N, C-alpha and C positions, 0 to 999 in steps of 0.2 A: 582253701579247701575245707570242707565240713567232714570231719571224722565220724565215724560211727558212734553212736551215743547222742548225736545231736538231734534236735526236734525239727521236724518239717511240717509246715502248715500247707493246707490246701483248701481252696474254696471250691465247692462242688463235690458231689459224691456219687457219680455215675460209674459205669462199668470201667472206663478208662481210669478213673480215680481208684478203682478197686485193684487194678493191675499195678498202678503206681504204688499204692500203700503196701501191697504184698511184696513187691520187689524191694521196696525201701526197708521194710521190716526185716526181710531175710538177710539184709546187709547190715543190720544192727542199728538202724535209725528208728526213732519214734515218730509216729505220724498223728497229727490231729486234723480232723476234717470239720469244716463248717458246712452244713447242708440242712435245709428245712425238713426234708423227708426223713422221718425217724427209721425207715426200713431201707435206706439208701444202700447200694452195693458197697461203696467205699466205707461208709460209716459202720458196716458190719465187721470189717476186718481192721480198722483203725485202732490205734491205742486209745484215742479219745474221739468222741463224736459230739460236737457242739450243735444241738439242734436249734437252729435260728436261721432267719433270713440273711442273705449275703450282705446286706447293708445295716444289720442290727448293731447298734453302737456298743452294747455291752459285749456281744459275741467278738466284734473286732478287737476290742480292747483286750479281751481275755486271750484272744489268738496272738495278737501282736507281742504280748509280754511273755507268752509261753514258748515262742518259736525262735529258732535260729535263722531260718529263711521261710519265705511264704511263696507258693505259686497257685495257678488256677488250673482246674481240670478242663474248662472250656472258655472261649473267648468272649462270652457275653456277660461276664461280670462287670458291674459298672466300674469305669476306669477310676472314678473318684474314691472308690473303695481301696484300690491299690495305692492311690496316693496317700491315703490316710494311714494305711498300714506301713507304708514306707518310712514313716516317722519313728517307727518302733524297731524295724529290722529290715534287712534286704528283701526285695520282692522282684520276682522274675515270672513273666516278662515285666518290664517296667510299664507303668500306666499309659505312658505315650504311645508305646508299641501296641499295647492292647487296643487302645482307642482307634488307632489306624486300622487294626484288623477287624473292627467291628463295622467299618464301612468299606464295602468291597471296591468302590471306585477310588476312594482315598488310598486304600491299600495298594492298588495296582499303580496309581500314580507315583506313590512313594518308591515302589520297586523300580519304576522306570527312572525315577530321579537318582536312583543309586547306580544306574548303568546297567541294570539287569533286565531281562526280558520276560514278563509274565506271559502266560498263555493268551492268544488272541482274545480280545473282548471288545465290546461296544457299549456305549452309553446311550439310553433311550431318553431323549430330552424333549420329544415332540408330543407323542401320545402316551398316556398311561395305559396300563393293561385294561382298566375299566373302559377307557375311551375306545380301545380296540374292539373290545367285546360289543359295546353298544353300536359300533359301526356295522357290525354283522347282524344287528337286529336283536341282540339279547337285551332284556330288561334287567338292569342291575340295582339291587337294593344293598347299600353299604354305607357304613359310616366312614368318617375320615380316619379313625384309629379303632383298634379292637378294644373292647370293654375288658377291664380286669377280670381275672377268673372268679374272684369272690363276687363280683357284681353280677355276673352271668348266673352263678349259683343261687344268689339271692332272688334274681328274677324268676328262675324256674321254680324254686321253692315257694315263692309268693303266689305263684299261679296255682300250684298244687293246693296250697291252703294258706290264706293270708292270716295276718295276726287277728283279724276279725272273724276268721272261720270260713270265709268265703272261698269256695273252690271254682276255678275257672279253667282248669287243664285236666283233660282225660285222656287216657291211652287206651286204644282199642285192645280188647283181650287177645286178639290174633297176633298182635305185636309182641311175641314172647320175648325176644331178645331186648327190646326196648324196656320192657317191664323188668327183666332180670338186671339190666344195667342200673335202672333207678333204684332198685331194691338193694343192690350189693355195693355200689360205688360209694365211697365215703369222703368226706372233706376233712382236711387236717385243721389244726387249731389256727393256722396262718390263713385259712381260707382257700388253699389250693386243694386240688384233687389228690387223693392218695393213689399214686401211679402203680402201686402193687397190684391193682386190679387189672392192669393192662395185660399181665401175663396169662390171664384167663380170657382175653379178647374183649374185655369190658373197657369202659371209660369213653371210648371214641363216639358212641351213639349219643349219650347224654351230653358230652362236651360239645358235640356239634349242634345239637338242639338248642343249647344254651345261647349260641350266637343269634339264632333266628328268634327265639323268645325275647332276648334282651332287646333286639331291634324293634320289635313290635310292642313290647311290654316292659320298657326299662324301669328297673327298681331303684328309686333314688332314696335309699334308706342309709342307715349308719353302716360303717365298715364291717361290723360284726356279722359273721355269716349265719343265716337262719339255718338251724338243723332240726329236721323233723323225721 
């Protein structure tokens, strides 16, 4: 049992994490959050907010040494991150359990193997979603995997104005929301979008356009995000 005064670590800083941190602190526990968004809901109420990617080596070492136990706010934290942290202190859920939860088919098969019954489900093994859409006459343009957010941002910014000064992307003045989105949405130092703008209805337009732009005009530069 961990008594009040112990330090709880958490990977992820969303709304659920905020509720966790507030409840833990009200019971006398200290909470440390690792989250790349400097304005994250959980980071704002934690005793300490380590602003770093979830797999950042220095951040993980710092978290592991400072905490008595570590958990996650959501299931998409890389399982190997939890395996690494488990060398320093107890981690819940265990890495193997988290890894199963990240694949819905594996998750349900595991539940069945335990003698439990998940909700009815089926596995599509014949046609992909794309194949089904094509069978109905749709033309699909898609890559095998989504580009990283920083790559999409670089592709869009490179069209707005390349390093050589060439401009290849224009927005019609009547598209006021699109212009507002591009003017106000910012990227963080790690190359991801500052989700704080979502509260005012922004981000989605520029984020969606990034996929189309990257598909037709992929930017194959360095990882650093171009800020203009």
